[in-house]
C-alpha positions as CSV (number, residue, x, y, z in Angstrom):
1,M,-18.7,262.3,146.6
2,S,-19.9,258.7,146.2
3,V,-19.4,256.7,143.0
4,R,-23.2,256.6,142.7
5,L,-23.5,260.4,142.8
6,K,-20.6,260.7,140.3
7,L,-22.3,258.4,137.9
8,T,-25.6,260.2,138.3
9,L,-24.1,263.6,137.6
10,S,-22.2,262.1,134.7
11,Y,-25.4,260.6,133.2
12,A,-27.3,263.8,133.7
13,G,-24.5,266.0,132.3
14,F,-24.2,263.8,129.3
15,L,-27.9,263.8,128.7
16,M,-28.0,267.6,128.9
17,L,-25.1,268.0,126.6
18,A,-26.7,265.7,124.1
19,G,-30.0,267.7,124.4
20,A,-28.2,271.0,124.1
21,L,-26.5,269.8,120.9
22,I,-29.7,268.6,119.5
23,L,-31.6,271.8,120.3
24,T,-28.7,273.9,118.9
25,A,-28.8,271.8,115.7
26,V,-32.5,272.3,115.4
27,G,-32.3,276.0,116.0
28,V,-29.5,276.5,113.5
29,F,-31.4,274.5,110.9
30,F,-34.6,276.6,111.3
31,L,-33.0,280.0,111.9
32,W,-30.3,280.0,109.3
33,G,-32.4,278.2,106.8
34,L,-34.9,281.1,106.6
35,P,-34.3,284.4,104.7
36,N,-34.2,287.7,106.6
37,G,-37.9,288.2,106.0
38,A,-40.6,286.0,104.7
39,V,-44.2,286.9,103.8
40,Y,-47.0,284.3,103.4
41,S,-49.2,284.2,100.4
42,D,-51.9,286.4,101.9
43,G,-49.3,289.0,102.9
44,A,-50.7,289.3,106.4
45,L,-47.8,287.7,108.4
46,Y,-44.1,288.7,108.5
47,I,-41.6,286.4,110.2
48,N,-37.9,287.0,110.9
49,R,-35.1,285.3,112.8
50,R,-35.5,287.5,115.9
51,L,-39.1,286.5,116.4
52,I,-38.3,282.8,116.0
53,L,-35.4,283.1,118.4
54,R,-37.6,284.7,121.0
55,S,-40.0,281.8,120.7
56,F,-37.5,279.0,120.6
57,V,-35.2,279.9,123.5
58,P,-37.9,279.4,126.3
59,V,-38.9,276.1,124.8
60,A,-35.2,275.0,124.7
61,V,-34.7,276.0,128.4
62,V,-37.8,274.0,129.4
63,V,-36.6,271.0,127.5
64,L,-33.1,271.2,129.0
65,A,-34.6,271.5,132.5
66,F,-36.7,268.4,131.8
67,L,-33.6,266.6,130.6
68,L,-31.7,267.6,133.7
69,M,-34.4,266.3,136.0
70,F,-34.8,263.1,133.9
71,G,-31.1,262.6,133.8
72,L,-30.6,263.0,137.5
73,L,-33.5,260.6,138.4
74,G,-32.7,258.1,135.7
75,G,-29.0,258.3,136.4
76,W,-29.5,257.7,140.1
77,I,-31.6,254.6,139.4
78,L,-29.3,253.3,136.8
79,A,-26.2,253.9,138.9
80,D,-27.9,252.0,141.8
81,R,-28.5,249.0,139.5
82,M,-25.0,249.1,138.1
83,L,-23.3,249.3,141.5
84,A,-25.5,246.7,143.2
85,P,-22.9,244.0,142.5
86,L,-20.2,246.2,144.1
87,S,-22.4,246.5,147.2
88,R,-22.7,242.8,147.5
89,I,-18.9,242.4,147.1
90,T,-18.4,245.1,149.8
91,D,-20.7,243.3,152.2
92,A,-18.9,240.1,151.6
93,T,-15.5,241.8,152.1
94,R,-16.7,243.3,155.4
95,M,-17.9,239.9,156.6
96,A,-14.6,238.3,155.6
97,S,-12.6,241.0,157.4
98,A,-14.8,240.2,160.5
99,G,-13.8,236.6,160.3
100,S,-16.7,235.0,158.4
101,L,-15.1,233.4,155.4
102,S,-18.1,231.2,154.5
103,Q,-19.9,234.1,152.9
104,R,-20.2,233.9,149.1
105,I,-21.4,236.5,146.6
106,R,-22.7,234.1,144.0
107,L,-23.6,237.0,141.7
108,P,-26.5,236.0,139.3
109,G,-26.9,237.2,135.8
110,R,-24.8,237.2,132.6
111,K,-21.1,236.9,132.7
112,D,-19.7,240.4,132.6
113,E,-16.9,242.3,134.4
114,F,-18.8,242.5,137.7
115,R,-19.7,238.8,137.5
116,E,-16.0,237.9,136.8
117,L,-14.9,240.1,139.7
118,A,-17.5,238.4,142.0
119,D,-16.5,234.9,140.9
120,A,-12.8,235.7,141.4
121,F,-13.6,237.0,144.9
122,D,-15.6,233.9,145.7
123,M,-12.7,231.7,144.7
124,M,-10.4,233.8,146.8
125,L,-12.7,233.4,149.8
126,A,-12.9,229.7,149.2
127,R,-9.1,229.4,149.2
128,L,-8.8,231.6,152.3
129,E,-11.4,229.5,154.1
130,A,-9.6,226.3,153.2
131,H,-6.2,227.7,154.2
132,V,-7.6,228.9,157.6
133,A,-9.3,225.6,158.2
134,E,-6.1,223.8,157.4
135,Q,-4.1,226.1,159.7
136,Q,-6.6,225.5,162.5
137,R,-6.5,221.8,161.9
138,L,-2.7,221.8,162.0
139,A,-2.7,224.0,165.1
140,A,-5.1,221.6,166.8
141,E,-3.0,218.6,165.7
142,Q,0.2,220.3,167.0
143,Q,-1.4,221.0,170.3
144,R,-2.6,217.4,170.6
145,F,0.7,216.1,169.4
146,A,2.6,218.2,171.9
147,A,0.4,217.0,174.7
148,N,0.8,213.4,173.7
149,A,4.5,213.8,173.3
150,S,4.8,215.4,176.7
151,H,2.8,212.5,178.2
152,E,4.9,209.9,176.4
153,L,8.2,211.5,177.4
154,R,7.0,212.0,181.0
155,T,6.5,208.3,181.4
156,P,10.2,207.2,181.0
157,L,11.4,210.2,182.9
158,A,9.1,209.3,185.8
159,I,10.2,205.7,185.8
160,S,13.9,206.8,185.7
161,K,13.3,209.1,188.7
162,T,11.6,206.3,190.6
163,L,14.5,203.9,189.9
164,L,17.0,206.5,191.0
165,D,15.1,207.2,194.2
166,V,15.0,203.4,194.9
167,A,18.8,203.2,194.4
168,R,19.4,206.2,196.6
169,T,17.1,205.2,199.5
170,D,17.8,201.4,199.3
171,P,21.6,200.8,198.9
172,A,21.0,197.1,199.4
173,H,18.8,196.8,196.2
174,D,20.3,195.0,193.3
175,A,22.2,197.7,191.3
176,R,22.4,195.5,188.2
177,E,18.6,195.2,188.0
178,I,18.2,199.0,188.4
179,I,20.9,199.7,185.7
180,D,19.2,197.3,183.3
181,R,15.8,198.8,183.8
182,L,17.3,202.3,183.5
183,H,19.0,201.3,180.2
184,T,15.6,200.0,178.9
185,V,13.8,203.1,179.9
186,N,16.5,205.4,178.6
187,T,16.6,203.5,175.2
188,R,12.8,204.0,174.9
189,A,13.2,207.7,175.6
190,I,15.9,208.0,173.0
191,D,13.9,206.2,170.4
192,L,10.9,208.5,171.1
193,T,13.1,211.6,170.8
194,E,14.6,210.4,167.6
195,A,11.2,209.6,166.2
196,L,10.0,213.1,167.1
197,L,13.0,214.7,165.4
198,L,12.4,212.6,162.3
199,L,8.7,213.5,162.3
200,S,9.6,217.2,162.6
201,R,12.2,216.9,159.8
202,A,9.8,215.3,157.5
203,N,7.1,217.9,158.3
204,Q,9.4,220.7,157.4
205,R,10.6,219.0,154.2
206,S,14.1,220.0,155.1
207,F,15.9,217.2,153.2
208,A,17.8,216.8,150.0
209,R,16.2,215.0,147.1
210,E,18.0,212.4,145.0
211,H,17.2,209.7,142.4
212,V,16.2,206.5,144.3
213,D,14.9,203.1,143.5
214,L,12.0,202.2,145.8
215,S,12.5,198.5,145.1
216,L,16.1,198.6,146.4
217,I,15.0,200.5,149.5
218,A,12.3,197.8,150.1
219,E,15.0,195.1,149.7
220,E,17.2,196.9,152.2
221,A,14.4,197.2,154.7
222,V,13.5,193.5,154.3
223,E,17.1,192.4,154.7
224,T,17.4,194.4,157.9
225,L,14.3,193.0,159.5
226,L,14.7,189.4,158.3
227,S,16.2,188.2,161.6
228,M,13.3,189.7,163.5
229,A,10.9,187.8,161.2
230,E,12.8,184.6,161.7
231,K,12.4,184.8,165.5
232,R,8.7,185.2,165.2
233,G,8.2,182.6,162.5
234,I,7.1,185.1,159.9
235,T,7.4,184.4,156.1
236,I,8.3,187.5,154.0
237,E,7.3,187.4,150.4
238,S,9.0,190.2,148.4
239,S,8.6,191.0,144.7
240,G,8.3,193.8,142.4
241,E,9.7,196.0,139.7
242,I,12.3,198.7,139.4
243,T,10.5,201.7,140.8
244,P,12.5,205.0,140.2
245,A,11.5,207.9,142.3
246,V,12.9,211.2,143.6
247,G,13.3,211.8,147.3
248,S,15.4,211.2,150.4
249,H,16.9,207.7,150.6
250,A,17.1,207.9,154.4
251,L,13.5,209.0,154.9
252,L,12.1,206.5,152.4
253,L,14.1,203.7,154.0
254,Q,12.6,204.8,157.4
255,L,9.1,204.7,155.8
256,T,9.6,201.2,154.4
257,T,11.3,199.9,157.5
258,N,8.4,201.2,159.7
259,L,5.9,199.5,157.4
260,V,7.7,196.1,157.3
261,Q,8.4,196.2,161.1
262,N,4.7,196.9,161.9
263,A,3.7,194.1,159.5
264,I,6.0,191.7,161.5
265,F,4.9,192.9,164.9
266,Y,1.2,192.8,164.4
267,N,0.9,189.5,162.8
268,L,-0.3,186.0,163.7
269,P,1.5,184.4,166.6
270,E,3.0,181.8,164.2
271,Q,3.0,181.0,160.5
272,G,2.2,184.6,159.6
273,T,3.1,186.2,156.3
274,V,4.2,189.6,155.1
275,W,4.0,190.7,151.5
276,V,6.2,193.5,150.2
277,K,5.7,194.5,146.6
278,T,6.8,197.4,144.4
279,E,5.3,198.4,141.0
280,V,5.2,201.1,138.4
281,R,2.1,202.9,137.3
282,P,1.8,205.5,134.5
283,A,2.9,208.5,136.6
284,T,3.6,207.0,140.0
285,V,5.5,204.2,141.8
286,V,3.8,202.1,144.4
287,L,5.0,200.3,147.5
288,T,2.5,197.8,149.0
289,V,3.0,196.1,152.4
290,E,0.3,193.8,153.7
291,N,0.3,191.1,156.4
292,T,-1.8,188.4,158.0
293,G,-3.2,189.1,161.5
294,E,-6.3,189.8,163.5
295,K,-9.3,191.2,161.8
296,L,-9.4,195.0,162.0
297,T,-12.3,197.3,161.7
298,P,-12.2,200.2,159.2
299,H,-12.6,202.7,162.1
300,L,-9.5,201.3,163.9
301,V,-7.5,201.3,160.7
302,S,-8.4,205.0,160.1
303,T,-6.9,206.0,163.4
304,L,-3.6,204.1,163.1
305,T,-1.8,207.0,161.3
306,E,-2.5,209.4,164.2
307,P,0.5,210.0,166.5
308,F,0.7,207.7,169.5
309,Q,-2.2,205.6,168.3
310,R,-1.5,201.9,168.9
311,G,-3.1,198.8,167.5
312,T,-4.6,196.2,169.8
313,E,-1.6,194.0,169.9
314,R,1.0,196.7,170.6
315,T,-0.2,197.4,174.2
316,H,0.1,193.7,175.1
317,T,3.5,192.9,173.7
318,G,6.9,193.6,175.1
319,Q,8.0,195.0,171.7
320,A,5.8,198.1,171.8
321,G,7.0,201.0,169.7
322,V,6.7,204.6,170.5
323,G,3.4,205.1,168.7
324,L,4.8,207.1,165.8
325,G,5.5,204.5,163.2
326,L,2.6,205.0,160.9
327,A,2.5,208.7,161.7
328,I,6.1,209.0,160.4
329,V,5.1,207.0,157.4
330,K,2.2,209.3,156.6
331,T,4.4,212.4,157.1
332,I,7.2,211.1,154.9
333,A,4.8,210.1,152.2
334,H,3.1,213.5,152.2
335,A,6.6,215.3,152.3
336,H,7.4,213.4,149.0
337,D,4.0,214.5,147.5
338,G,2.7,211.0,147.8
339,T,-0.3,209.3,149.4
340,L,-0.7,206.7,152.1
341,T,-3.7,204.3,152.0
342,L,-4.7,201.8,154.7
343,A,-7.3,199.2,154.4
344,P,-8.2,196.1,156.5
345,R,-7.8,192.7,154.8
346,P,-11.0,190.6,154.8
347,A,-9.1,187.6,156.1
348,G,-7.3,189.6,158.8
349,G,-4.3,191.9,158.8
350,I,-3.9,195.2,156.9
351,H,-3.1,196.3,153.4
352,I,-1.0,199.5,153.2
353,T,-0.1,201.3,149.9
354,V,2.3,204.2,149.5
355,E,2.1,205.9,146.1
356,L,4.8,208.4,145.1
357,P,5.5,210.4,142.0
358,A,7.7,208.5,139.6
359,D,11.0,209.6,138.3
360,V,11.2,210.7,134.6
361,Q,13.1,207.5,133.8
362,V,10.9,204.4,134.1
363,C,12.4,200.9,133.7
364,G,10.6,197.8,132.5
365,P,9.1,195.4,135.0
366,A,11.2,192.8,136.7
367,E,10.2,189.3,137.3
368,S,8.6,188.4,140.6
369,A,10.8,186.8,143.2
370,A,9.9,183.5,144.9
371,P,8.7,183.7,148.5
372,V,11.2,183.2,151.2
373,D,10.4,181.6,154.5
374,A,12.1,183.8,157.1
375,A,12.1,181.0,159.6
376,T,14.1,178.7,157.4
377,G,15.6,181.0,154.8
378,H,14.8,178.5,152.0
379,G,13.3,179.5,148.7
380,S,14.1,179.5,145.0
381,R,16.6,182.1,144.0
382,S,17.6,183.7,140.7
383,P,20.8,185.8,140.5
384,S,18.9,188.8,139.1
385,L,16.3,188.6,141.9
386,V,18.5,188.4,145.0
387,R,17.8,192.0,145.9
388,S,14.0,191.7,145.7
389,E,13.8,188.2,147.2
390,R,14.7,189.2,150.7
């Protein structure tokens, strides 16, 4: 028995019960309110309870039959109107089970229980649709990433195989040259494998969290890469505040190192500059890295965080990375519930901002450090600013 039929029978039964009670009350009032016999003033008419009962019962039966028909018809119509929202919800559920998550009920009318149920169902469908879309996007990215990784790994392996074939078929070939080239190719393959492992680790968020100071991490990264900047004639200007955060020191150091290294690699041929800055905002800490360089289009900048996407200069230099630098930065930032923002500088180069949730303890701002020329190492120093200066 359907819910509509149950409601119809319930309406009709309730209406008949109410009619029977009313008729019974009317009958009791008239029957028991009269004496056993009553004679009108002219003495021509005699009435008793039995005669009234015989006249009242057929009328009551007709009224109850009418109430039954009216209750069934009215109940059927009312039940249909009451259950119409459930029909829309059922249709949307069937379409969702068939794979169409874009269907929405959008029930009109006043806010009642059915409207609340429909709105909750629409919210659930929206979340499911977003989740499925995200899973599909991730699956597509993983497939593309796997294909790109296979291609990137196949290149050094193919080169190694070629070099080994040359050494085997041509014993007179310079062995030292082959060994040097094999060492270079093997180093690149190891770097790529380590980058892939780091990317996987950050994606899975399988790392311990600790209290860290992003400004100290930035200083460590700048210190490590200072000799590289000196060789290329790049000036590094580092300044900032104490920026307490919670996360993995190793991963955040990798993030900062990748940013500074990219800023050095993709810079002007000479007299380029890299700016590294940390600051505290009301609920977040911010690391900013920007550099001089060629003018970049917004479209090119938007693709730089994709795995194995390289800038214009990377393919022409002998210091090419594995194509995962900014992809790792993006993954580490997201794993720490942060954001990564890239924007081209109007004068050339790129401006990169990493924003992470701040630790509960926020220190006051530190003074800015004086710029240091990486080529000469000269610059004004203050004992309290040695860590941020370089």
